[in-house]
LUMPAMI-150555 format. One line per 8 residues: their letters; for each residue z, y, x of N, C-alpha, C, O. Coordinates in pm, 1 decimal. Each point is the difference from the previous one (the first is absolute). Layout:
% LUMPAMI-150555
A) Z:Y:X:Z:Y:X:Z:Y:X:Z:Y:X; ...
END
This chain:
% LUMPAMI-150555
XXXXXXXX) 2160.2:-1216.0:61.3:-154.5:-15.3:-41.8:-87.8:-7.1:120.6:18.8:74.8:95.9; -110.4:-159.8:-98.9:-91.8:11.5:107.2:-132.4:98.4:20.2:-9.1:92.8:-80.3; -69.3:-102.9:157.1:-96.4:117.5:22.8:-65.4:40.7:-123.0:-16.1:-89.5:-83.0; -23.1:201.0:55.4:-65.9:61.2:-95.0:-116.8:68.1:38.8:5.7:81.7:91.9; -130.4:-110.0:-161.8:-121.6:79.5:35.8:-29.2:84.2:-128.0:-9.4:-48.4:-112.7; -5.0:194.4:147.4:-12.6:93.5:-104.6:-120.2:69.6:43.6:-13.1:31.3:118.3; -89.4:-0.7:-219.3:-115.5:69.4:38.7:-15.8:130.8:-91.9:32.3:-2.6:-118.7; -75.5:98.0:170.8:-29.1:114.0:-84.7:-146.9:36.4:-6.0:-58.7:23.3:105.7
XXXXXXXX) -7.6:-16.6:-226.5:-135.0:31.6:-5.1:-47.9:106.9:-93.9:81.8:38.1:-83.7; -201.5:16.7:83.9:-36.0:90.3:-77.5:-100.8:81.7:65.5:-7.0:-14.5:122.1; -72.6:97.7:-176.6:-75.3:111.2:47.6:61.9:93.1:71.5:119.6:26.1:-12.1; -216.2:42.3:109.4:34.0:99.7:67.8:84.8:105.7:-40.9:-32.5:40.3:-111.7; 137.8:25.1:165.0:71.6:115.4:-64.7:89.9:-31.8:-103.9:41.1:88.0:-75.6; -0.7:-227.7:63.3:80.4:-48.4:-113.8:139.7:29.3:33.7:80.6:11.2:-92.4; -39.0:4.0:225.8:129.2:-0.6:55.4:71.7:-114.0:10.7:110.0:-16.2:-52.7; -178.2:-78.9:131.0:50.1:-122.3:54.3:106.2:5.9:99.9:103.0:-67.4:1.3
XXXXXXXX) -144.4:165.0:90.3:96.4:-5.2:120.1:144.6:61.6:-31.4:103.4:-28.5:60.4; -115.0:108.2:-154.5:154.4:53.0:-41.9:61.4:-107.2:-83.1:122.5:11.5:-0.9; -158.5:-93.7:-56.5:81.2:-98.7:-80.7:6.2:-103.5:76.7:94.3:-71.9:-33.2; -174.6:17.5:153.9:28.0:-105.1:117.3:134.1:49.5:51.7:91.0:-82.4:9.7; -70.3:206.6:23.8:127.9:44.1:60.1:112.5:-32.9:-107.5:91.6:-73.8:36.1; -92.2:114.6:-142.3:96.0:-35.1:-115.1:33.0:-139.7:3.3:117.7:-36.0:0.9; -224.1:-54.7:1.2:30.4:-135.7:-19.8:74.4:-79.2:135.1:72.1:-99.8:-1.8; -116.7:181.5:116.8:96.1:-38.3:116.6:130.6:49.5:-17.1:88.1:-75.8:40.6
XXXXXXXX) -44.7:204.1:-99.8:127.4:33.8:1.2:79.6:-62.5:-119.7:121.9:10.7:-13.3; -208.5:-79.5:-74.9:63.9:-110.0:-103.2:57.7:-130.1:72.9:114.6:-41.6:-16.6; -198.3:-9.0:88.9:54.8:-128.6:82.3:86.2:30.8:105.7:89.5:-80.8:24.8; -99.9:185.6:44.1:90.6:40.6:133.5:133.3:30.0:-88.8:100.6:-43.5:55.9; -80.2:95.0:-156.8:123.2:21.0:-75.6:74.9:-96.8:-10.3:122.6:10.6:3.2; -197.4:-141.3:-19.9:46.0:-123.6:-40.7:17.7:-103.2:136.4:29.4:-119.3:-7.9; -50.8:183.5:115.1:38.9:-72.0:123.8:-116.4:-81.0:56.2:19.0:-86.8:85.1; -150.8:118.8:-137.9:-125.4:-87.3:53.7:-72.0:59.4:101.0:1.7:122.9:-7.9
XXXXXXXX) -65.8:-168.9:102.2:-77.4:34.7:103.2:-149.7:35.7:-72.8:-44.6:-97.8:-59.9; -23.2:193.0:54.8:-124.3:32.6:-48.5:-99.5:19.5:121.4:38.4:44.7:108.1; -141.7:-74.0:-128.5:-120.4:35.7:68.1:-104.5:68.7:-90.8:-34.0:-55.9:-104.2; -21.9:184.2:142.9:-81.2:52.9:-65.1:-123.4:26.4:75.7:1.0:62.1:106.3; -128.9:-119.3:-172.5:-110.7:-19.4:67.0:-128.3:43.3:-76.9:14.1:37.7:-116.3; -119.8:-39.8:163.8:-117.7:53.5:-80.0:-151.2:-90.2:31.9:-18.4:-72.4:97.9; -65.0:95.4:-191.7:-136.0:-68.2:24.3:-93.4:108.7:-40.5:18.9:73.9:-96.6; -137.6:-68.5:190.5:5.5:-68.2:116.7:86.9:43.2:101.8:48.3:113.3:2.3
XXXXXXXX) -27.4:-198.7:80.6:94.1:49.0:118.7:113.1:-105.5:-0.9:-20.2:-115.0:-39.2; 146.6:160.9:86.3:117.2:-75.4:5.6:34.2:-76.5:136.7:110.8:-42.4:33.0; -219.6:34.9:32.3:12.6:-73.0:155.6:-87.1:76.7:79.8:-92.1:61.0:-54.2; 108.6:-56.3:171.5:-97.6:65.1:104.2:-145.8:-31.4:-32.9:-83.9:88.8:-15.0; 59.1:-211.9:5.1:-156.1:-35.7:-30.2:-31.4:63.3:-137.0:-105.4:60.7:-18.9; 195.8:-75.8:-72.0:-42.5:43.4:-142.0:-21.2:156.7:3.4:-91.1:51.1:-65.1; 178.3:24.4:143.4:-14.9:155.2:11.8:-136.8:42.7:53.1:-58.6:98.5:-44.9; 5.1:-184.1:152.0:-110.9:36.2:56.4:-106.6:-7.7:-111.6:-78.0:93.1:-20.4
XXXXXXXX) 77.8:-216.1:-56.3:-89.5:-27.8:-122.8:11.5:90.9:-92.0:-102.0:31.7:-61.2; 219.6:27.3:31.4:19.9:125.2:-80.1:-80.7:114.0:36.9:-70.1:53.5:-85.9; 72.4:-15.6:190.9:-84.7:104.1:52.4:-151.0:-7.4:-26.7:-64.0:96.4:-42.0; 17.3:-202.8:65.8:-142.8:-21.2:-3.9:-2.9:10.1:-157.8:-94.6:69.0:-37.8; 160.7:-111.6:-48.5:-21.2:-23.8:-147.8:-4.7:133.3:-62.6:-80.2:32.4:-87.5; 194.2:61.3:150.7:11.1:131.0:-83.1:-60.9:107.3:63.5:9.0:113.1:-47.9; -82.2:-140.2:170.6:-55.8:112.4:49.8:-113.3:53.8:-72.1:-97.2:-72.7:-20.5; 100.0:214.2:-27.4:-86.7:56.2:-93.7:-144.4:5.4:73.8:-100.9:13.9:-69.2
XXXXXXXX) 92.3:-24.2:199.9:-134.2:-10.9:69.6:-87.0:-136.2:-27.0:-121.4:-11.4:16.8; 206.1:-82.1:-59.4:-73.3:-115.9:-30.2:-43.1:-26.7:-127.2:42.0:-93.7:-68.0; -136.9:185.1:28.9:-67.8:-11.2:-139.9:-97.2:-93.8:-5.6:-46.6:-22.5:-111.7; -0.5:-44.4:214.1:-108.2:-109.2:-8.8:70.9:-143.4:-5.8:-67.6:-102.8:1.0; 177.2:101.6:-5.8:79.9:-119.5:0.4:-54.8:-88.9:-127.0:2.7:46.3:-114.0; -57.8:-191.6:146.1:-41.8:-57.7:-135.2:110.1:-61.3:-54.9:94.6:-38.9:68.4; -102.4:25.9:-209.1:105.8:-57.2:-97.0:70.3:-109.0:55.4:121.5:5.6:19.1; -204.6:-125.2:13.5:51.6:-139.8:43.2:78.3:18.7:142.8:103.6:-63.3:20.3
XXXXXXXX) -157.8:153.8:78.9:75.8:33.4:110.7:137.2:49.6:-39.9:108.1:-37.8:45.1; -129.3:120.9:-129.4:162.3:61.6:-40.1:84.8:-75.1:-63.3:121.5:19.4:3.3; -186.5:-126.4:-76.4:84.2:-97.8:-73.3:82.0:-83.4:127.6:122.2:-7.8:12.3; -222.1:-49.3:74.6:44.1:-86.1:119.5:102.2:71.8:98.0:93.9:-61.8:50.1; -115.4:179.8:-28.9:92.0:73.5:85.8:135.8:6.4:-71.2:101.8:-17.3:67.2; -94.0:40.5:-196.3:123.5:8.8:-79.0:71.7:-134.0:2.6:122.9:-7.3:1.0; -208.9:-105.9:0.1:64.0:-117.0:-6.6:64.9:-50.8:130.9:101.0:-69.4:11.3; -190.6:125.1:95.8:38.4:-19.6:131.7:153.3:41.0:35.4:90.9:-68.3:47.2
XXXXXXXX) -95.6:213.2:-89.5:137.1:60.2:37.4:108.0:-65.5:-85.4:111.2:-10.8:51.5; -130.4:-35.8:-179.9:82.2:-62.6:-68.5:50.8:-142.0:42.3:114.1:-41.1:-21.5; -204.1:-21.5:78.4:10.4:-147.6:66.1:92.3:33.7:102.8:103.8:-66.1:-4.1; -113.3:161.9:108.0:69.9:46.4:115.7:148.2:25.0:-43.8:92.4:-44.1:68.3; -72.7:109.9:-174.2:110.6:74.2:-75.5:95.0:-126.4:-55.6:121.1:4.3:21.9; -172.9:-103.4:-85.7:62.8:-93.2:-64.4:51.4:-88.9:111.2:113.7:-43.4:-18.2; -176.1:7.3:131.5:49.3:-102.1:80.8:74.2:56.9:104.0:80.0:-76.3:54.1; -87.3:210.1:-5.6:75.7:59.5:86.4:132.0:70.7:-45.7:101.1:9.1:69.6
XXXXXXXX) -116.5:39.7:-196.3:108.5:71.4:-41.5:76.8:-36.2:-126.7:122.0:-16.6:-0.8; -199.1:5.7:-103.7:59.8:-27.3:-125.4:66.3:-152.5:-29.2:104.6:-17.6:-62.6; -177.6:-75.3:114.1:47.0:-137.1:-23.2:126.3:-47.3:100.7:81.3:-84.1:-38.1; -74.3:140.2:156.2:102.9:-9.8:93.0:135.5:88.0:-48.6:115.4:-39.9:15.1; -145.7:140.0:-63.3:106.3:98.1:-70.8:62.9:-75.0:-124.1:121.9:-7.5:-15.3; -203.6:-41.7:-62.8:64.7:-68.8:-131.8:54.4:-107.6:34.3:97.0:-34.7:-67.5; -137.7:-48.0:175.3:88.0:-115.9:48.3:120.1:43.7:46.2:85.2:-88.2:9.8; -55.3:191.0:19.3:141.7:66.3:69.1:70.3:39.5:-115.2:115.4:37.0:21.2
XXXXXXXX) -161.7:-34.9:-157.9:48.2:52.6:-110.7:28.0:130.1:-5.9:107.2:41.6:-43.9; -221.6:50.3:97.1:7.5:134.4:-8.5:-91.6:22.7:-125.2:-65.0:-91.3:-51.1; 65.3:222.9:5.2:-49.8:50.0:-114.1:-121.7:75.6:61.1:29.7:84.0:85.0; -166.5:-100.2:-115.3:-112.9:37.3:44.0:-39.1:94.2:-120.2:8.8:-41.8:-115.4; -50.1:163.5:142.4:-54.6:100.3:-96.6:-132.2:50.0:69.8:-0.3:64.4:104.9; -112.2:-101.8:-175.7:-128.4:16.9:56.5:-81.5:81.4:-98.5:-12.7:-27.2:-119.4; -48.0:143.5:191.4:-84.3:96.7:-84.1:-140.3:-65.3:10.2:-63.9:-0.9:105.2; 17.8:-56.7:-227.4:-113.2:-69.4:3.5:-18.4:-135.9:43.6:44.2:-21.0:113.0
XXXXXXXX) -95.8:-74.4:-169.6:-21.7:-155.3:36.9:-117.9:-33.6:-70.3:-82.3:88.8:-22.4; 59.4:-223.6:-21.7:-104.7:-73.1:-18.8:-57.8:76.0:-131.0:-116.8:38.6:4.5; 187.8:-17.5:-111.7:-42.3:87.3:-105.0:-84.6:121.9:8.0:-82.5:29.7:-86.4; 108.8:46.9:204.9:-63.3:112.3:52.1:-170.6:-32.8:23.2:-86.1:84.8:-23.4; 60.0:-206.2:67.3:-112.6:-63.7:47.1:-103.2:-33.9:-133.0:-118.9:28.7:-14.4; 208.9:-98.4:-72.9:-79.7:-32.1:-119.9:-15.2:132.8:-88.7:-91.0:-3.8:-82.9; 166.3:117.9:89.2:-12.0:110.9:-81.0:-133.2:73.6:71.2:-98.2:41.9:-61.2; 117.7:-37.5:189.6:-77.8:114.4:73.1:-160.6:-79.0:26.8:-107.2:43.8:-41.8
XXXXXXXX) 123.9:-147.5:108.4:-122.2:-66.1:51.2:-66.4:-109.6:-114.6:-119.4:-24.6:-17.1; 231.6:-29.8:-51.8:-52.8:-91.9:-100.6:-72.5:76.7:-121.6:-109.7:-30.6:-46.5; 195.2:139.9:2.6:-41.4:71.9:-130.0:-65.0:147.8:47.5:-106.9:41.5:-44.5; 172.8:16.4:122.8:-70.2:123.7:39.8:-125.2:-9.5:84.4:-86.9:86.3:-12.4; 73.5:-182.1:93.7:-126.6:-9.4:73.3:-87.9:-100.3:-69.8:-117.1:-7.9:37.2; 168.2:-83.5:-151.4:-74.8:-77.1:-75.6:-43.3:-158.7:100.6:-97.9:-74.3:-6.9; 198.7:71.8:79.0:-36.1:-136.1:66.9:40.2:-121.0:-71.6:-52.3:-106.7:32.0; 126.4:110.7:-111.4:60.6:-89.8:-100.3:88.7:-98.0:77.2:64.6:39.1:97.2
XXXXXXXX) -60.0:-192.4:-148.3:84.8:-74.9:38.1:3.6:-53.3:149.6:88.5:-73.6:43.6; -184.0:115.4:20.5:-5.4:-50.0:150.1:118.5:89.9:50.6:67.2:-57.1:85.8; -32.2:162.9:-112.6:115.6:74.9:55.0:120.4:-69.4:-4.0:77.5:1.1:95.6; -48.8:-81.3:-233.1:116.0:-70.2:-11.5:1.5:-130.3:86.1:104.8:-56.4:31.3; -237.6:9.9:7.0:10.1:-133.6:64.7:17.7:44.7:136.4:85.7:-59.8:65.0; -150.8:154.3:-7.9:12.3:35.9:154.4:164.7:49.1:31.8:51.7:-17.0:110.4; 11.6:73.3:-214.0:141.1:52.0:22.4:107.2:-132.7:-37.8:117.6:9.8:35.0; -154.8:-106.0:-91.7:66.7:-126.4:-26.3:9.9:-38.9:138.1:116.4:-25.2:31.4
XXXXXXXX) -212.8:10.0:75.3:14.9:-41.4:113.8:82.3:81.0:74.4:83.7:-49.2:75.7; -99.8:183.9:-90.1:99.7:96.6:80.7:130.6:-23.9:-23.3:77.6:2.8:95.5; -34.3:-28.1:-215.8:158.0:13.5:-45.0:61.7:-129.2:24.7:121.7:-1.8:19.0; -183.1:-98.7:-16.6:61.5:-133.6:28.0:96.7:-45.8:-133.7:106.0:-62.3:5.8; -172.3:110.2:-122.0:112.6:-47.5:-120.3:96.9:102.4:-29.2:58.6:-5.3:-108.1; -33.5:98.8:190.6:114.0:101.1:-24.7:-19.4:91.7:-127.7:-91.0:82.8:-3.4; 165.8:-97.7:-85.3:-12.6:103.0:-116.6:143.3:75.2:-11.9:111.2:-52.5:4.4; -142.2:182.8:-19.9:119.2:80.7:-8.5:85.7:-50.3:-120.2:-41.6:-56.1:-101.4
XXXXXXXX) 187.5:92.3:138.5:92.8:-23.3:-124.9:11.3:87.3:-106.5:63.2:-29.1:-101.6; -119.2:132.2:117.8:-11.1:125.3:-92.8:-100.1:83.3:62.1:-15.5:3.9:122.1; -66.9:76.7:-221.8:-80.2:71.1:34.6:-20.3:145.2:-89.1:-42.6:-3.0:-115.4; 72.9:109.4:173.7:2.6:134.8:-73.9:-112.8:30.9:-13.9:-60.6:3.0:107.1; -16.5:30.6:-221.7:-135.7:73.0:4.8:29.5:149.4:-61.4:39.3:22.0:-114.5; -63.3:62.7:202.5:30.1:144.4:-31.8:-138.8:72.0:-72.1:-99.1:47.2:55.7; 131.9:-57.8:-201.5:-114.5:13.8:-87.3:-21.5:152.0:-9.6:82.0:65.7:-64.1; -184.5:-6.3:122.1:-48.7:123.2:-6.4:-130.9:10.6:-4.7:-67.5:-70.0:75.5
XXXXXXXX) 3.9:163.8:-169.2:-133.2:10.8:-34.7:-55.8:71.8:130.2:52.3:96.9:55.1; -169.7:-163.2:-15.6:-89.2:26.0:120.4:-15.0:161.5:3.0:13.8:43.6:114.3; -36.0:44.6:-201.5:-15.7:125.6:-2.8:112.0:80.1:65.5:-11.4:82.2:90.9; 130.2:-124.9:-159.3:123.1:67.9:58.8:41.8:-30.3:142.6:48.1:81.9:78.3; -72.8:-211.0:-54.5:10.7:-64.0:135.6:-100.7:64.1:111.0:36.3:21.3:115.7; -135.7:0.3:-153.0:-94.4:82.4:74.7:29.3:143.4:41.0:-21.4:45.3:112.5; 74.7:24.0:-219.4:63.8:141.9:29.7:106.5:11.0:85.9:11.3:99.7:71.3; 75.8:-198.2:-69.0:98.0:-14.9:80.7:-34.2:-12.8:151.7:41.0:72.5:90.7
XXXXXXXX) -120.3:-173.9:-82.5:-56.3:-31.4:141.8:-56.7:135.6:46.6:46.1:45.5:104.7; -146.6:28.5:-174.4:-47.1:96.3:58.8:103.0:118.5:26.9:-24.3:81.6:88.9; 118.7:-74.5:-152.4:108.9:108.1:1.9:67.5:-39.3:130.3:51.2:94.6:59.9; -40.1:-217.7:-1.8:91.8:-31.0:113.3:-73.3:-9.1:123.3:58.9:-50.9:95.5; -195.0:97.4:-78.3:-59.2:-15.8:118.3:-138.6:-58.8:-3.2:-50.9:-25.3:-109.2; -10.8:2.9:216.6:-120.0:-66.1:18.2:-7.6:-139.7:-35.6:67.9:-75.1:70.1; -140.0:20.1:-169.6:6.0:-113.4:-33.0:-88.9:-122.5:83.8:-112.0:31.5:40.1; 156.1:-152.9:-17.5:-38.6:-88.1:73.0:-145.6:-61.0:-46.8:-60.0:53.7:-93.1
XXXXXXXX) 15.0:-148.8:150.0:-145.4:-51.8:-52.3:23.6:-70.3:-143.6:-83.7:14.5:-89.1; 178.5:-76.4:73.7:13.6:-62.7:-163.6:43.2:109.6:-81.2:-59.7:8.3:-107.4; 152.5:83.0:131.1:45.3:90.4:-91.4:-121.0:90.8:-32.2:-0.7:56.0:-109.6; -112.2:-34.5:204.5:-116.7:78.9:-18.4:-98.1:-53.1:-100.9:-90.2:74.6:-38.2; 99.5:-187.9:-4.7:-99.4:-72.3:-88.0:-0.4:100.1:-131.9:89.5:80.9:-24.7; -202.7:-101.6:-51.3:-19.3:56.9:-115.1:94.0:-43.0:-106.1:52.5:-111.4:0.8; -29.0:213.8:-105.5:83.5:-50.3:-92.4:-38.4:-113.9:-76.4:89.7:-74.8:-38.9; -193.4:52.6:14.5:-56.8:-138.1:-82.0:54.1:-108.2:71.8:60.6:-83.7:-66.8
XXXXXXXX) -70.3:65.2:202.6:56.3:-111.8:95.7:157.3:0.7:-48.4:40.5:-99.8:-59.6; 44.4:203.7:82.5:138.1:5.9:-33.7:18.7:-53.6:-146.3:93.1:-78.1:-19.6; -161.7:108.5:-67.9:3.5:-44.7:-151.5:-21.4:-146.9:2.3:83.2:-66.6:-61.5; -183.5:2.0:123.6:-11.4:-139.4:0.4:130.2:-75.6:63.5:52.6:-96.1:-56.2; -10.0:147.0:171.1:116.7:-21.8:42.7:138.1:-15.4:-101.1:77.1:-95.9:-3.6; -72.5:200.2:-63.0:112.3:6.8:-86.9:-14.0:-108.9:-101.6:96.3:-67.9:-35.7; -240.5:49.6:-18.9:-27.3:-108.2:-80.9:46.8:-134.9:56.6:50.3:-82.9:-75.9; -66.4:56.7:216.1:12.6:-116.7:61.4:158.4:-0.9:-1.1:49.0:-101.1:-50.3
XXXXXXXX) 40.7:198.5:98.0:139.9:-35.2:-18.1:41.9:-8.7:-163.1:108.5:-55.2:-18.4; -164.2:92.1:-77.5:47.8:-10.4:-127.2:-31.2:-143.8:-35.2:79.6:-62.0:-70.5; -195.0:2.7:117.1:-27.9:-156.4:-24.4:95.1:-83.4:60.0:35.2:-103.5:-56.6; 15.4:141.2:177.2:73.8:-97.1:66.9:146.7:19.5:-61.3:82.5:-91.4:-1.3; -61.2:203.7:-43.0:166.2:7.9:-64.4:-14.6:-90.2:-136.9:98.1:-65.0:-36.1; -220.4:60.7:-40.4:0.1:-52.6:-103.7:-7.6:-146.2:25.4:44.5:-76.6:-85.5; -96.5:30.9:194.8:-4.9:-161.0:51.5:136.6:-44.7:47.0:38.7:-113.8:-26.7; 27.7:189.1:88.1:132.8:-39.9:65.2:108.4:108.9:-36.7:51.7:79.6:78.3
XXXXXXXX) -27.5:-92.8:-216.7:109.8:96.8:-53.9:132.5:-41.1:35.7:96.3:74.8:-17.0; -85.3:-203.6:71.5:137.9:-25.0:36.0:33.9:56.1:144.9:112.8:37.1:32.6; -211.5:-35.8:40.9:26.0:42.9:155.2:-48.4:158.4:-3.4:79.0:77.2:54.3; -174.5:-30.6:-99.6:-40.8:132.6:15.5:56.5:73.9:-124.1:-30.9:-22.6:-116.9; 127.5:123.6:166.9:83.8:101.7:-99.4:-74.7:144.0:-19.0:13.7:75.2:96.4; -80.4:-31.7:-191.3:-45.0:125.0:-16.3:118.0:101.8:-9.7:94.6:1.6:-78.7; -126.1:80.8:178.8:75.1:123.1:-5.9:-69.5:127.2:-26.8:-111.2:22.4:47.8; 172.8:60.4:-122.0:-64.3:106.5:-43.1:13.4:122.1:99.2:101.4:69.7:4.5
XXXXXXXX) -211.1:-50.4:73.2:14.4:100.6:129.3:-2.0:133.3:-35.3:14.6:90.9:81.7; -35.4:-72.4:-223.6:-11.1:135.3:-39.3:149.3:76.6:-11.6:17.5:121.7:-6.4; 78.1:-219.4:5.4:144.8:33.2:-45.0:51.7:77.5:158.6:-67.8:-7.9:102.5; 170.9:64.5:-110.5:63.6:58.7:99.9:74.7:-97.4:121.0:53.0:-106.8:-30.7; -55.4:148.4:146.4:34.2:-96.9:93.2:139.8:-83.5:-18.2:15.1:-115.9:38.6; 87.8:197.7:-106.4:99.9:-74.7:-23.4:-6.3:-95.9:-129.0:63.3:-105.6:1.7; -135.6:140.7:-107.3:-1.0:-98.1:-84.0:-97.3:-127.1:19.3:16.5:-105.4:-61.5; -118.8:128.0:153.3:-72.9:-95.4:61.4:109.6:-97.4:81.6:7.6:-120.3:-25.3
XXXXXXXX) 56.8:170.4:102.3:93.8:-71.2:66.8:91.7:-85.7:-88.8:24.9:-114.8:36.8; 30.7:165.8:-158.9:92.2:-59.8:-84.5:-87.2:-116.1:-77.5:57.6:-95.9:-51.4; -178.3:108.8:47.5:-95.2:-97.5:-84.0:-0.1:-127.3:115.5:34.0:-112.0:-37.9; -68.3:132.0:161.1:0.1:-87.0:102.9:139.2:-74.4:0.7:8.7:-122.5:-8.5; 103.3:210.8:20.0:126.0:-96.9:28.5:31.3:-65.1:-110.5:69.8:-101.3:6.1; -120.2:153.2:-131.4:36.8:-105.3:-97.5:-65.6:-141.4:6.0:61.5:-101.2:-33.5; -197.9:100.6:81.0:-71.0:-132.5:42.1:47.6:-64.3:118.7:-19.8:-120.0:18.8; 93.4:206.7:78.5:59.4:-69.1:101.9:129.3:-62.6:-40.4:43.0:-101.1:55.5
XXXXXX) 14.2:158.2:-146.2:136.0:-49.6:-61.7:-28.7:-165.9:-50.3:71.1:-96.3:28.9; -189.1:95.2:-107.0:2.3:-113.4:-52.1:-61.9:-97.0:116.0:34.8:-118.0:0.4; -105.4:155.5:75.7:-59.4:-122.1:110.6:121.7:-33.0:89.1:23.6:-115.2:36.4; 54.9:224.6:-1.9:129.3:-59.0:81.1:104.2:-79.7:-68.6:78.6:-72.0:61.6; -79.6:88.1:-208.5:102.7:-84.9:-90.2:-69.1:-130.8:-27.4:61.8:-76.6:-74.0; -189.3:33.2:124.1:-73.0:-141.4:-47.6:88.1:-112.4:56.7:-29.8:-117.8:-19.7
END
C-alpha cells in the first residue's frame, strides 16, 4: 500500500486526539510507519503561527488575517512534511486540515468561497484519502473544553460561532460523503474506535 493521508475533523472537545492515537495503533499493528501531526502547526514555522492564532490575547485579529495565517501554516505543512511523508509511503494522520478552514473561516466567520480558493493554493491539490468528522453538538463540546482547562482564542468564541462551524461541517459531510465519514462522538471511546476501524478496514481493502 502506498502512503495514505487521513484527517480528523470536528469541533473542540470532540475527542479527536484519542482517536488519532487509535488510528496510529491500527496501522502500526499492520507494519506501517505513521506520522501524527496537527494544524495549525506540524512544522517549526507552523507551530509559531499556531501560537499567534490561538493566543487568547489576540482578540483583535481580523477574520481575513486569521484565514491567511491558517493557510500559511497549511502551505508550509504540506510542502515540508505531508507530501514528502506520503511520497515515502508513510501513513500521515492529521488533526485538522482544509475542511477546518472551510468550516471555521468560511462558514463560522462568514468569509464564504474565498476560503476555499486561498486554501486550494495552500494544499497544492492534496486531498485526504479519508476524513473522520467527529460529530458532537457544540454545547457538549464547549462543556468538555471548559472542564479541561483554559480555552484558547478559538475555543473562547461564543456558542453561536461554534454552532455555525458545526453547520459548516455538516454541509461538508453532505457534499463529500465518500471521503468524509460521520462518527458519532457521543459514543464511548471504544465504540468510536470500532466505528473508525470499520471504515479503515474498507479503505485498506480497496
